[in-house]
C-alpha positions, -999 to 999 in steps of 0.1 A, spaced: -208 761 -694 -225 726 -700 -193 704 -699 -185 721 -670 -220 712 -654 -218 678 -668 -185 678 -652 -198 685 -619 -226 653 -620 -199 631 -629 -184 644 -597 -214 645 -580 -220 606 -587 -202 591 -558 -220 617 -531 -239 609 -504 -246 643 -498 -285 652 -494 -298 663 -522 -271 651 -545 -296 636 -570 -318 666 -577 -286 685 -579 -271 665 -606 -309 658 -625 -310 705 -626 -274 705 -637 -282 679 -666 -311 703 -673 -291 732 -675 -267 719 -696 -290 706 -719 -306 739 -726 -299 761 -758 -278 790 -757 -306 814 -769 -348 815 -777 -351 802 -743 -389 795 -737 -406 815 -705 -409 779 -691 -372 769 -696 -365 804 -682 -386 797 -652 -371 762 -646 -333 772 -653 -340 799 -624 -357 776 -599 -328 753 -603 -302 775 -599 -315 790 -569 -314 758 -556 -278 752 -570 -268 782 -551 -282 767 -520 -266 734 -524 -232 742 -530 -231 770 -505 -224 796 -534 -254 821 -532 -257 845 -559 -227 824 -579 -249 811 -606 -280 834 -607 
């Protein structure tokens, strides 16, 4: 999935939409996570990031 997250970051570069920089940062974070053995802190941040991204993209529950 990381290549799709990074493609979305590229697509957001020219956006003037509020929150696009935060969305880009969080997509980059999710893309760099290991496939397994995430720490509890990484899991918590990833869950918070996916909630924000679901809101940002208007896709409630899609990522979470």
